[in-house]
C-alpha positions as CSV (number, residue, x, y, z in Angstrom):
1,X,0.0,0.0,0.0
2,X,1.4,3.4,-1.0
3,X,2.0,5.8,1.8
4,X,0.7,9.4,1.6
5,X,3.6,11.7,1.3
6,X,3.5,15.2,2.8
7,X,5.7,18.0,1.7
8,X,6.1,21.6,2.5
9,X,4.9,24.2,0.0
10,X,6.9,27.4,-0.3
11,X,7.0,30.5,-2.4
12,X,8.8,28.6,-5.1
13,X,6.1,26.0,-5.8
14,X,5.0,25.8,-9.3
15,X,1.3,26.1,-10.5
16,X,-0.1,23.5,-12.9
17,X,0.4,26.1,-15.7
18,X,4.1,26.1,-15.0
19,X,4.2,29.6,-13.4
20,X,6.0,30.2,-10.2
21,X,3.6,30.9,-7.3
22,X,5.2,33.7,-5.2
23,X,2.9,35.6,-2.9
24,X,4.3,38.7,-1.1
25,X,2.4,39.0,2.1
26,X,4.6,41.7,3.6
27,X,2.5,44.5,2.1
28,X,-1.3,45.0,1.9
29,X,-2.9,44.3,-1.5
30,X,-6.4,45.6,-1.0
31,X,-5.5,49.1,-2.2
32,X,-8.5,51.2,-3.2
33,X,-8.9,51.5,-7.0
34,X,-11.2,54.2,-8.4
35,X,-13.5,53.0,-11.1
36,X,-15.0,56.2,-12.4
37,X,-16.8,59.2,-11.0
38,X,-19.3,58.5,-8.2
39,X,-22.3,60.7,-7.6
40,X,-23.9,58.8,-4.7
41,X,-23.0,59.2,-1.1
42,X,-23.4,57.2,2.1
43,X,-24.0,59.0,5.4
44,X,-24.1,57.7,9.0
45,X,-25.8,59.4,11.9
46,X,-25.2,58.5,15.5
47,X,-25.5,60.1,19.0
48,X,-22.6,61.4,20.9
49,X,-24.1,60.0,24.1
50,X,-22.5,56.6,23.3
51,X,-19.2,58.2,24.5
52,X,-20.8,59.1,27.9
53,X,-21.6,55.4,28.4
54,X,-17.8,54.5,28.3
55,X,-16.2,54.9,31.7
56,X,-12.6,56.1,31.2
57,X,-10.9,58.4,28.8
58,X,-9.1,55.5,27.2
59,X,-12.3,53.6,26.7
60,X,-14.0,56.6,25.1
61,X,-11.0,57.1,22.8
62,X,-11.0,53.4,21.8
63,X,-14.8,53.6,21.1
64,X,-14.3,56.6,18.8
65,X,-11.5,54.6,17.0
66,X,-13.8,51.6,16.4
67,X,-16.4,53.9,14.8
68,X,-13.8,55.6,12.7
69,X,-12.5,52.3,11.4
70,X,-16.0,51.2,10.4
71,X,-16.6,54.5,8.6
72,X,-13.4,54.1,6.6
73,X,-13.8,50.4,5.8
74,X,-17.2,51.0,4.3
75,X,-16.4,54.2,2.5
76,X,-18.8,56.4,4.4
77,X,-18.8,60.0,3.0
78,X,-20.5,61.8,5.9
79,X,-20.9,61.1,9.6
80,X,-23.4,63.2,11.6
81,X,-23.0,63.3,15.4
82,X,-26.3,64.4,17.0
83,X,-27.2,65.1,20.6
84,X,-30.0,62.9,21.9
85,X,-30.0,64.1,25.5
86,X,-32.8,66.1,27.0
87,X,-32.7,70.0,26.8
88,X,-31.7,70.5,30.4
89,X,-28.6,68.3,29.9
90,X,-27.7,70.0,26.6
91,X,-28.1,73.5,28.3
92,X,-25.7,72.4,31.1
93,X,-23.1,71.2,28.6
94,X,-23.2,74.3,26.4
95,X,-22.8,76.6,29.5
96,X,-19.1,75.7,29.7
97,X,-16.5,77.3,27.4
98,X,-15.6,75.4,24.1
99,X,-12.0,75.2,25.2
100,X,-13.1,73.2,28.2
101,X,-15.0,70.6,26.2
102,X,-13.7,67.1,27.1
103,X,-14.8,63.5,26.8
104,X,-16.6,63.8,30.2
105,X,-18.1,67.3,29.9
106,X,-19.3,67.2,26.2
107,X,-19.4,63.7,24.6
108,X,-20.8,64.9,21.3
109,X,-17.9,67.4,20.8
110,X,-15.4,64.7,21.9
111,X,-16.7,62.2,19.3
112,X,-16.8,64.8,16.5
113,X,-13.3,66.0,17.5
114,X,-11.8,62.5,17.4
115,X,-13.4,61.5,14.2
116,X,-12.2,64.7,12.5
117,X,-8.7,64.1,13.8
118,X,-8.6,60.5,12.6
119,X,-10.0,61.4,9.1
120,X,-7.3,64.1,8.6
121,X,-4.1,62.9,6.8
122,X,-1.3,62.4,9.4
123,X,1.0,65.0,7.8
124,X,-1.6,67.7,8.4
125,X,-2.7,66.9,12.0
126,X,0.0,68.8,13.8
127,X,-0.9,72.0,12.0
128,X,-4.7,71.6,12.0
129,X,-5.2,70.2,15.5
130,X,-3.7,72.1,18.5
131,X,-3.0,70.2,21.7
132,X,-6.2,69.4,23.4
133,X,-7.3,67.0,26.3
134,X,-9.5,65.1,23.9
135,X,-6.5,64.0,21.8
136,X,-4.3,62.9,24.7
137,X,-4.4,59.2,23.8
138,X,-5.5,59.5,20.1
139,X,-2.0,58.4,19.0
140,X,-2.7,54.9,20.3
141,X,-5.6,54.3,17.8
142,X,-5.1,52.3,14.7
143,X,-4.6,54.1,11.4
144,X,-7.5,54.6,9.0
145,X,-5.1,54.4,6.0
146,X,-7.6,55.9,3.6
147,X,-6.8,56.7,0.0
148,X,-6.1,60.4,0.8
149,X,-3.7,59.4,3.6
150,X,-0.8,59.3,1.1
151,X,2.8,58.7,2.0
152,X,5.6,61.0,0.7
153,X,6.7,58.4,-1.8
154,X,3.2,57.8,-3.2
155,X,1.7,59.7,-6.2
156,X,-1.9,60.6,-6.7
157,X,-3.4,63.3,-8.9
158,X,-5.2,64.7,-5.8
159,X,-3.8,65.5,-2.4
160,X,-4.9,67.2,0.8
161,X,-2.9,70.1,2.0
162,X,-2.7,73.0,4.4
163,X,-1.9,76.6,3.5
164,X,1.5,77.7,4.7
165,X,1.5,81.3,3.5
166,X,-0.6,83.4,1.1
167,X,-0.7,86.7,-0.7
168,X,-2.2,88.3,-3.8
169,X,0.1,86.2,-6.1
170,X,-1.1,82.9,-4.7
171,X,-0.9,80.4,-1.8
172,X,1.9,78.0,-0.8
173,X,0.4,74.7,0.4
174,X,2.0,71.8,2.2
175,X,0.8,68.5,0.7
176,X,3.2,66.1,2.4
177,X,5.8,66.1,-0.5
178,X,9.3,67.4,-0.6
179,X,8.2,70.7,-2.0
180,X,5.0,72.7,-1.3
181,X,2.6,73.3,-4.2
182,X,1.5,76.8,-5.2
183,X,-2.1,77.7,-6.2
184,X,-1.5,80.8,-8.4
185,X,-3.7,83.8,-8.1
186,X,-5.7,82.4,-5.1
187,X,-5.3,84.1,-1.7
188,X,-6.4,81.3,0.7
189,X,-6.3,82.1,4.5
190,X,-3.2,80.6,6.2
191,X,-3.9,77.3,8.0
192,X,-6.8,76.3,5.8
193,X,-7.2,72.7,4.7
194,X,-7.6,72.4,0.9
195,X,-8.0,69.7,-1.7
196,X,-5.6,70.0,-4.6
197,X,-5.5,68.6,-8.1
198,X,-1.8,68.3,-8.9
199,X,-0.1,68.7,-12.3
200,X,2.8,66.6,-13.4
201,X,5.0,65.2,-10.6
202,X,7.7,67.7,-11.6
203,X,5.4,70.7,-11.5
204,X,5.1,72.8,-8.3
205,X,1.8,74.4,-9.3
206,X,-1.6,72.9,-8.5
207,X,-5.3,73.7,-8.7
208,X,-7.6,74.0,-5.6
209,X,-10.8,71.9,-6.0
210,X,-13.9,71.1,-4.0
211,X,-13.4,68.2,-1.4
212,X,-15.9,66.2,-3.3
213,X,-14.1,66.4,-6.7
214,X,-11.9,63.3,-6.2
215,X,-15.1,61.3,-5.6
216,X,-17.3,62.9,-8.3
217,X,-14.8,63.0,-11.1
218,X,-12.5,60.0,-10.6
219,X,-14.3,57.8,-8.0
220,X,-11.8,58.0,-5.2
221,X,-13.0,57.4,-1.6
222,X,-11.8,60.6,-0.1
223,X,-12.6,60.3,3.6
224,X,-15.7,61.4,5.5
225,X,-17.0,64.8,6.4
226,X,-17.9,65.3,10.1
227,X,-21.1,67.2,10.9
228,X,-22.4,68.1,14.4
229,X,-26.2,68.5,15.1
230,X,-28.1,69.6,18.2
231,X,-30.8,67.1,17.7
232,X,-32.1,64.2,15.6
233,X,-34.4,66.4,13.4
234,X,-31.5,68.7,12.4
235,X,-29.7,65.7,10.9
236,X,-32.4,66.1,8.1
237,X,-33.0,69.8,8.2
238,X,-29.3,70.7,7.9
239,X,-28.5,68.1,5.3
240,X,-25.8,69.6,3.0
241,X,-27.1,67.8,-0.2
242,X,-29.5,69.4,-2.6
243,X,-32.9,67.8,-2.0
244,X,-31.8,66.1,1.2
245,X,-31.3,62.4,1.7
246,X,-33.1,60.3,-1.0
247,X,-33.5,57.2,1.2
248,X,-33.1,56.9,5.0
249,X,-32.8,53.9,7.3
250,X,-33.5,54.1,11.0
251,X,-32.2,51.1,13.1
252,X,-33.9,49.5,16.0
253,X,-34.3,46.1,17.6
254,X,-38.1,46.7,17.0
255,X,-37.5,47.2,13.2
256,X,-38.1,44.8,10.4
257,X,-35.2,42.5,9.4
258,X,-32.9,44.3,7.1
259,X,-32.6,41.5,4.5
260,X,-36.4,41.5,4.3
261,X,-36.6,45.2,3.8
262,X,-34.0,45.1,1.0
263,X,-36.3,42.8,-1.0
264,X,-39.0,45.5,-1.3
265,X,-39.5,46.8,-4.8
266,X,-38.3,50.3,-4.0
267,X,-35.0,48.9,-2.7
268,X,-34.5,45.8,-4.8
269,X,-33.5,47.9,-7.8
270,X,-32.0,51.1,-6.3
271,X,-30.4,52.1,-9.6
272,X,-33.9,52.5,-11.1
273,X,-35.0,54.8,-8.3
274,X,-31.9,56.9,-8.9
275,X,-31.0,57.2,-5.2
276,X,-28.1,59.5,-4.7
277,X,-27.8,60.2,-0.9
278,X,-28.3,57.4,1.6
279,X,-28.6,57.9,5.4
280,X,-28.3,55.2,8.1
281,X,-29.1,56.4,11.6
282,X,-28.1,54.5,14.8
283,X,-29.4,55.1,18.3
284,X,-27.6,55.2,21.6
285,X,-28.0,53.0,24.7
286,X,-31.8,53.6,24.7
287,X,-32.2,53.7,21.0
288,X,-33.5,56.3,18.5
289,X,-36.7,56.4,20.5
290,X,-35.0,58.4,23.2
291,X,-33.6,60.8,20.5
292,X,-37.1,61.3,19.2
293,X,-38.6,61.9,22.7
294,X,-36.0,64.6,23.6
295,X,-36.3,66.5,20.3
296,X,-38.7,69.4,20.8
297,X,-38.9,70.1,17.0
298,X,-40.1,66.6,16.3
299,X,-42.7,67.0,19.0
300,X,-44.2,70.0,17.2
301,X,-44.5,67.7,14.1
302,X,-46.3,65.1,16.1
303,X,-43.4,62.7,16.3
304,X,-42.3,61.3,19.6
305,X,-40.3,58.4,20.9
306,X,-43.2,56.0,20.3
307,X,-43.5,56.8,16.6
308,X,-40.0,58.0,15.7
309,X,-39.9,55.5,12.9
310,X,-42.1,57.8,10.9
311,X,-39.0,60.0,10.4
312,X,-37.3,57.4,8.3
313,X,-38.2,55.7,5.0
314,X,-37.3,52.3,6.5
315,X,-37.2,51.1,10.1
316,X,-34.8,48.1,10.2
317,X,-33.3,45.6,12.6
318,X,-29.7,44.9,11.5
319,X,-29.5,41.5,13.3
320,X,-32.7,39.8,14.2
321,X,-32.6,37.0,16.8
322,X,-29.4,38.2,18.3
323,X,-27.6,36.0,20.9
324,X,-26.7,38.8,23.3
325,X,-29.4,40.8,25.1
326,X,-28.0,44.0,23.5
327,X,-26.0,45.1,20.5
328,X,-23.8,48.1,21.2
329,X,-23.9,51.0,18.8
330,X,-20.4,50.5,17.6
331,X,-21.3,46.9,16.8
332,X,-24.6,47.9,15.1
333,X,-22.6,50.2,12.8
334,X,-20.5,47.4,11.5
335,X,-23.5,45.1,11.1
336,X,-25.7,47.7,9.5
337,X,-23.1,48.9,7.0
338,X,-22.2,45.3,6.1
339,X,-25.9,44.5,5.5
340,X,-26.3,47.6,3.3
341,X,-23.1,47.0,1.4
342,X,-24.7,45.4,-1.6
343,X,-27.5,48.0,-1.8
344,X,-25.0,50.9,-1.8
345,X,-22.8,49.2,-4.4
346,X,-25.8,48.6,-6.6
347,X,-26.7,52.3,-6.6
348,X,-23.2,53.0,-8.0
349,X,-23.9,50.7,-11.0
């Protein structure tokens, strides 16, 4: 009887076709590749109160880092941090000076501050973010490594920069390369963050463009914009997109199963509906119902905690029949964005 023979396989093994199979695992291979201009956007709304639920500063920082990683992985274009606390609590928080905002005194400001910091390319952070108690342990968080977080030896037609000096002849901008780039004839205030379209690698001149240009013209995922809102209703009323959000999802354990919702005719073929701006809202410890109950503007519209689902086009449960009694907001974000991944990609087609 022939014995089975075992042998080690190494990088020099040969495939059936005769080609050497060498896999370099020392560097990541999942580099984002743009596939043409993208008009649609994905927005996530969540309450800053989830930060208050964490006990220590380190835990609060780690929580913000988890959320930032989810936003980056799923190519979220906008994150909205809203306040779901009652008006008395909000008034107490706003009575302190903005320079005194910390993770304990103002959770919403802390979360927005950390998300903005993590989204910013590393070479710009020292200039754009002065020392602040909120950022004390931000350096321990994992990198988001998004397409606009470019290294000095990487080339891209777009780059983020910060204005070093400016006069009537133009603005000199640090973009993380050996030499600054100059936007001729544009007097941009010093310290301003700008998006540039670069010329040839040897050219020192560039063109200032809108932050959405890399996404709209080429299809790059270019990070997320951070927006702060005083309540759940202002997530909608202060929407920066013309016409508002085309389709919105509110999440709750009392919602309908997300896979079932996505089979509805209006969602099964999203490209036919021409959806452009998608919003997914997550609640805090007590859910979106608490945000609805504490929103006075919603009360004037006849919407309260009991019927807050009327604010959204779809009321969904991202994971029915969960094994744990509760799903934390930072976990729900990963689950919800994963569940909607196919829907969002279909819009792009």
